[in-house]
C-alpha positions as CSV (number, residue, x, y, z in Angstrom):
1,M,-39.8,-85.3,63.2
2,P,-40.9,-83.8,59.6
3,H,-44.1,-84.4,57.9
4,L,-45.3,-83.4,54.8
5,F,-47.3,-80.5,55.5
6,D,-43.9,-78.8,58.0
7,S,-42.4,-75.9,56.0
8,Y,-39.2,-76.5,54.2
9,Q,-36.6,-73.6,54.0
10,L,-33.5,-74.2,51.6
11,K,-31.2,-70.9,51.5
12,S,-33.3,-67.9,52.1
13,V,-36.6,-69.7,50.4
14,T,-39.2,-71.3,52.5
15,L,-41.8,-73.8,50.8
16,R,-45.0,-73.8,52.8
17,N,-44.9,-77.6,52.6
18,R,-43.0,-80.4,51.2
19,I,-44.8,-80.6,48.5
20,G,-43.6,-79.6,44.7
21,I,-44.7,-80.0,40.8
22,S,-42.4,-81.2,39.1
23,P,-40.9,-80.0,35.4
24,M,-43.0,-81.7,33.2
25,C,-42.6,-81.0,29.5
26,Q,-46.0,-79.5,27.9
27,Y,-45.0,-78.7,24.2
28,S,-46.8,-76.1,24.0
29,S,-44.7,-73.2,23.1
30,D,-44.0,-71.1,20.0
31,D,-40.4,-70.1,19.7
32,G,-39.8,-71.0,23.2
33,M,-42.6,-68.3,24.3
34,A,-44.5,-69.0,27.6
35,N,-48.5,-68.1,27.2
36,D,-51.7,-68.3,28.8
37,F,-52.0,-72.0,28.9
38,H,-48.5,-72.0,31.2
39,L,-50.2,-69.4,33.1
40,V,-53.2,-71.4,33.8
41,H,-51.0,-74.9,34.2
42,L,-48.8,-73.6,36.7
43,G,-50.7,-70.9,38.4
44,S,-53.7,-73.5,39.0
45,R,-51.4,-75.8,41.1
46,A,-49.9,-73.0,42.9
47,I,-53.8,-72.5,43.6
48,G,-53.9,-76.0,44.9
49,G,-51.3,-75.3,47.4
50,A,-48.4,-76.8,46.5
51,G,-45.0,-75.4,47.9
52,L,-43.1,-75.4,44.9
53,I,-44.1,-74.9,41.4
54,I,-41.0,-76.2,38.7
55,A,-41.5,-75.0,35.0
56,E,-41.1,-77.2,32.4
57,A,-37.3,-78.3,30.7
58,T,-36.1,-74.8,29.4
59,A,-34.1,-74.5,26.6
60,V,-31.4,-72.7,27.0
61,E,-30.5,-72.3,23.2
62,P,-32.9,-73.4,20.3
63,R,-31.0,-76.4,19.4
64,G,-31.6,-77.7,22.9
65,R,-35.3,-78.1,22.4
66,I,-36.7,-81.4,22.6
67,T,-39.2,-80.4,19.7
68,P,-39.9,-77.4,18.1
69,K,-42.9,-76.4,20.9
70,D,-40.3,-76.7,23.9
71,A,-40.3,-73.7,26.3
72,G,-37.0,-71.6,26.3
73,I,-35.1,-69.3,27.7
74,W,-32.4,-68.1,25.3
75,S,-33.6,-64.9,24.7
76,D,-34.5,-61.6,26.5
77,K,-38.1,-61.6,24.9
78,H,-38.8,-64.8,26.8
79,I,-38.5,-63.1,30.0
80,E,-41.4,-60.7,30.2
81,P,-44.2,-63.7,30.1
82,L,-42.5,-65.3,32.4
83,Q,-42.4,-62.7,35.0
84,R,-46.5,-62.8,34.8
85,I,-46.8,-66.4,35.3
86,N,-44.3,-66.2,38.3
87,K,-45.8,-63.0,40.1
88,F,-49.1,-65.2,39.8
89,I,-47.4,-68.1,41.4
90,K,-46.1,-66.3,44.2
91,E,-49.5,-64.3,44.9
92,H,-50.7,-67.6,45.6
93,G,-48.1,-68.6,48.0
94,A,-46.3,-70.6,46.2
95,V,-41.8,-70.6,44.8
96,P,-41.7,-70.4,41.3
97,G,-38.7,-72.8,40.4
98,I,-37.3,-73.5,36.4
99,Q,-35.4,-76.5,35.1
100,L,-32.4,-75.2,32.8
101,A,-31.9,-77.9,30.0
102,H,-30.4,-79.1,26.7
103,A,-31.9,-82.0,24.9
104,G,-28.5,-83.0,22.8
105,R,-28.9,-85.8,20.9
106,K,-32.7,-86.6,22.1
107,A,-33.2,-83.1,20.4
108,S,-35.0,-82.4,17.2
109,A,-38.1,-84.6,17.6
110,A,-42.0,-84.6,17.3
111,R,-44.3,-83.9,20.5
112,P,-45.3,-87.5,22.1
113,W,-48.8,-87.5,20.5
114,E,-47.2,-86.2,17.0
115,G,-45.1,-89.7,16.9
116,D,-41.8,-88.9,19.0
117,N,-39.8,-89.9,16.7
118,S,-36.7,-87.4,14.9
119,L,-37.9,-85.1,12.5
120,K,-36.6,-84.7,9.2
121,D,-35.1,-81.6,8.1
122,S,-37.9,-80.6,5.6
123,E,-40.1,-81.4,8.7
124,G,-38.7,-78.6,11.0
125,G,-36.0,-80.6,12.4
126,W,-32.1,-79.4,13.0
127,E,-28.8,-80.6,13.6
128,T,-28.0,-82.0,16.9
129,I,-25.1,-82.2,19.5
130,A,-23.8,-84.6,22.1
131,P,-20.3,-85.8,23.3
132,S,-20.4,-88.7,20.9
133,A,-21.2,-89.3,17.4
134,I,-24.1,-91.7,18.3
135,A,-27.6,-91.8,17.8
136,F,-30.3,-92.6,20.7
137,D,-31.6,-95.5,19.0
138,N,-31.9,-96.3,15.3
139,Q,-35.8,-96.2,15.1
140,K,-37.7,-93.3,16.5
141,L,-34.8,-91.3,17.7
142,W,-32.3,-92.0,14.6
143,R,-30.9,-88.6,14.0
144,V,-27.1,-89.1,14.9
145,P,-25.8,-86.0,16.6
146,N,-22.7,-84.1,15.5
147,E,-19.8,-85.0,18.5
148,M,-19.1,-81.5,20.4
149,T,-15.9,-79.7,19.8
150,H,-14.5,-77.4,23.1
151,Q,-15.7,-74.8,21.7
152,D,-19.3,-76.2,21.9
153,I,-19.0,-77.2,25.5
154,Q,-17.8,-73.5,26.1
155,Q,-21.0,-72.4,24.1
156,I,-23.1,-74.1,25.6
157,Q,-21.9,-73.7,29.2
158,D,-22.2,-70.0,28.5
159,N,-25.7,-70.4,27.4
160,F,-26.7,-71.8,30.6
161,R,-24.8,-69.3,32.1
162,S,-27.3,-66.3,30.3
163,A,-30.3,-68.1,30.8
164,T,-29.3,-68.4,34.8
165,V,-29.1,-64.4,34.4
166,R,-32.7,-64.4,32.8
167,S,-34.0,-66.9,35.0
168,L,-33.4,-64.4,37.9
169,E,-34.5,-61.4,36.1
170,A,-37.8,-63.6,35.5
171,G,-38.4,-64.0,39.0
172,Y,-37.5,-67.6,39.6
173,E,-36.5,-68.3,43.2
174,W,-35.3,-71.9,42.6
175,L,-33.2,-73.2,40.0
176,E,-33.2,-76.6,38.7
177,L,-30.3,-78.1,36.4
178,H,-31.7,-80.8,34.3
179,F,-28.5,-83.3,34.4
180,A,-31.1,-86.4,33.6
181,H,-33.2,-88.6,31.5
182,G,-30.4,-88.9,28.4
183,Y,-30.6,-85.3,27.4
184,L,-26.8,-83.9,27.4
185,A,-25.3,-83.8,30.7
186,H,-26.7,-87.4,31.1
187,S,-25.5,-88.5,27.8
188,F,-22.0,-87.3,29.4
189,Y,-21.6,-88.7,32.3
190,S,-23.2,-92.2,31.2
191,P,-20.4,-94.6,29.9
192,L,-23.1,-95.8,27.6
193,S,-23.5,-92.6,25.5
194,N,-19.8,-90.9,26.1
195,K,-17.2,-92.4,24.3
196,R,-14.6,-89.7,24.2
197,T,-11.0,-90.1,24.5
198,D,-10.3,-86.3,25.8
199,E,-10.6,-85.0,29.0
200,Y,-14.5,-85.2,28.6
201,G,-14.6,-89.0,28.4
202,G,-13.2,-92.2,29.6
203,S,-12.8,-91.9,33.5
204,F,-15.4,-91.1,36.2
205,E,-13.9,-87.4,36.8
206,N,-13.8,-86.8,33.1
207,R,-17.4,-88.0,32.3
208,I,-18.4,-85.5,35.0
209,R,-16.2,-82.5,34.0
210,F,-19.1,-80.9,32.0
211,L,-21.6,-81.1,35.0
212,L,-19.3,-79.5,37.3
213,E,-18.0,-76.9,34.7
214,T,-21.7,-76.3,33.9
215,T,-22.6,-76.1,37.5
216,R,-19.7,-73.5,38.1
217,A,-21.1,-71.2,35.5
218,V,-24.0,-71.4,36.8
219,R,-23.4,-70.7,40.4
220,E,-21.4,-67.4,39.3
221,V,-24.6,-65.7,38.5
222,W,-27.0,-67.7,40.6
223,P,-27.3,-65.9,44.0
224,D,-25.9,-67.8,46.8
225,R,-29.3,-66.8,48.8
226,L,-31.3,-68.7,46.4
227,P,-31.4,-72.9,45.8
228,L,-29.3,-74.6,42.9
229,T,-30.5,-78.0,42.3
230,A,-29.8,-80.8,39.6
231,R,-32.0,-83.3,38.8
232,L,-29.9,-87.0,37.8
233,S,-30.7,-90.0,36.7
234,C,-29.7,-92.3,39.5
235,S,-29.0,-95.1,37.3
236,D,-29.0,-96.0,33.7
237,W,-30.7,-100.0,34.8
238,V,-28.2,-101.2,32.0
239,E,-25.5,-103.4,32.8
240,G,-22.3,-101.3,32.4
241,G,-24.2,-98.4,32.8
242,W,-24.3,-95.6,35.5
243,T,-25.2,-96.5,39.1
244,I,-26.5,-95.2,42.2
245,D,-22.9,-95.6,43.4
246,D,-21.4,-93.2,40.8
247,S,-24.8,-90.6,41.6
248,V,-23.5,-90.5,45.1
249,E,-20.0,-89.6,44.5
250,L,-21.6,-87.0,41.6
251,S,-23.8,-85.9,44.4
252,K,-20.5,-85.0,46.9
253,K,-18.7,-83.1,44.3
254,L,-22.3,-81.3,42.8
255,K,-22.7,-80.0,46.5
256,A,-19.0,-79.3,46.7
257,E,-19.8,-76.7,43.7
258,G,-22.9,-75.0,45.3
259,V,-25.8,-77.5,45.0
260,D,-28.1,-77.4,47.5
261,L,-30.6,-80.6,46.3
262,I,-30.3,-83.5,44.5
263,D,-33.5,-84.3,42.6
264,C,-33.5,-88.2,42.6
265,S,-35.2,-89.5,39.3
266,S,-33.2,-92.3,36.9
267,A,-33.1,-94.1,33.5
268,F,-33.9,-92.9,29.8
269,N,-30.2,-92.7,28.2
270,T,-31.3,-95.9,26.5
271,P,-34.1,-96.9,24.3
272,D,-34.5,-100.3,26.5
273,N,-36.1,-99.9,29.5
274,K,-37.2,-104.0,30.6
275,N,-34.9,-103.5,33.7
276,I,-36.7,-100.7,35.2
277,P,-39.3,-101.4,38.1
278,F,-41.8,-99.3,37.4
279,G,-44.3,-99.2,39.8
280,S,-45.2,-97.2,43.2
281,G,-42.4,-95.3,44.7
282,W,-40.0,-97.0,42.6
283,Q,-37.2,-94.6,42.7
284,I,-37.4,-93.6,46.5
285,P,-34.8,-96.0,47.2
286,F,-32.3,-93.1,45.3
287,S,-33.1,-90.4,46.8
288,E,-32.6,-92.1,50.5
289,K,-29.6,-92.8,49.5
290,I,-27.9,-89.9,48.3
291,R,-29.7,-87.7,51.0
292,H,-27.5,-90.2,53.6
293,D,-24.6,-91.1,51.7
294,A,-23.7,-87.8,50.3
295,N,-25.5,-85.4,52.9
296,I,-27.2,-83.5,50.7
297,A,-30.8,-82.7,50.9
298,T,-32.9,-84.8,47.9
299,A,-36.0,-84.5,46.3
300,A,-38.4,-87.9,45.7
301,V,-39.9,-88.7,42.2
302,G,-41.4,-91.3,41.0
303,L,-45.4,-92.3,41.2
304,I,-45.9,-90.8,44.4
305,T,-49.7,-90.4,44.1
306,N,-51.2,-90.8,47.9
307,A,-50.8,-88.7,51.1
308,M,-49.8,-91.5,53.4
309,Q,-47.3,-92.3,51.0
310,A,-45.6,-88.8,50.6
311,D,-45.7,-88.2,54.4
312,E,-44.2,-91.4,54.8
313,I,-41.2,-90.4,52.7
314,I,-40.5,-87.3,54.7
315,R,-41.4,-88.5,58.1
316,N,-38.6,-91.6,57.6
317,N,-36.0,-89.0,56.1
318,R,-36.4,-90.5,52.9
319,A,-36.5,-87.3,51.2
320,D,-36.9,-83.5,52.2
321,I,-39.5,-82.8,49.7
322,V,-41.7,-85.0,47.2
323,L,-42.2,-83.7,43.7
324,L,-45.5,-85.0,42.0
325,A,-46.1,-85.3,38.3
326,R,-49.0,-87.2,36.7
327,E,-50.7,-87.2,39.9
328,A,-50.8,-83.5,40.2
329,L,-52.0,-83.3,36.2
330,R,-55.2,-85.4,37.6
331,D,-55.7,-83.7,40.2
332,P,-54.4,-79.9,40.8
333,Y,-55.5,-79.6,44.4
334,W,-54.2,-82.7,45.4
335,T,-52.5,-80.7,48.4
336,Y,-55.5,-79.9,49.6
337,R,-56.9,-83.7,49.5
338,A,-53.9,-84.9,50.8
339,A,-54.1,-82.2,53.8
340,Q,-57.6,-83.7,54.7
341,E,-56.6,-87.6,54.6
342,L,-53.7,-86.3,57.0
343,H,-55.9,-84.3,59.5
344,Q,-53.8,-81.1,58.7
345,K,-56.7,-79.8,56.7
346,N,-56.1,-76.4,58.8
347,I,-52.3,-76.1,57.6
348,A,-53.5,-76.1,53.8
349,T,-56.5,-73.8,53.5
350,L,-58.3,-73.0,50.4
351,P,-58.2,-69.4,48.6
352,I,-60.8,-67.6,49.9
353,Q,-62.7,-67.7,46.3
354,Y,-63.4,-71.0,46.8
355,A,-63.6,-71.6,50.7
356,S,-66.5,-69.0,51.1
357,W,-68.3,-71.6,48.8
358,L,-67.4,-75.1,50.7
């Protein structure tokens, strides 16, 4: 029976434990560039003992940023500062990962602490794209996207491929495709946001076509020895929307395209979240179902806060790894505290610079 502090191997990559840091947008880049904030933010959590550090949603083109301050990897200039960060992460025993993303109709927005609303052109906003010309809502994210042409679709897939090549050069060893949370890929597969009548809309097979083609483009340039993963919104939590059963079937198809693990999140493709049962471990059942029904490795996310809870998820085969977000912001050294609580302190040791004092 595995436990939280067992190592975990996926392809040629071995994590020192089953704990990862979930990608969390920091909205602190200029022109997509990583800086010292990102080095400290990500590096401290590597020192903190996590096995996997996934960098925040990183835009594959400027138009795909959520905000003007998002991280990016659409240019070769982004590679060098990321190499510095990834070198540091590896030196401290963790595996560096990246989440490649395109915000779609949720792009061109202000940062959360600046209102989280669509930016006007005069405020630095830009035209957005999506499978259909449907705004996210009529209040905060009111900007109506341009419906993507076939040329647009091909261009975005080429951008994902190029971003993958840069990710490899930057030293990443774990690649996640952001297919969740109402961003571009999710808005393709959800019937709530995709009203197309061509081969990219309508039926289940058509609505997932963009994802499968994008995965295929990435798989062509990402080495088979390294993990390729995808984050899904496993349910829209809205009647008539995407369901967990849909996610199981999509996961099977992604596995056939070379995806090694599904990061199981949900929701955020509509502004109405009244049906979402927010609470401790609220998304764990998605991970458990996909892991068993689609026969693919999974990551569990969603208000995982304490060591016993995380260990139970692993011990009962509900996921292969757990990803922490807010709790890792509260405590970069959560992994060491969890090791003490689970009587595994000899497995997760502090860096000598800290241990010599403690």
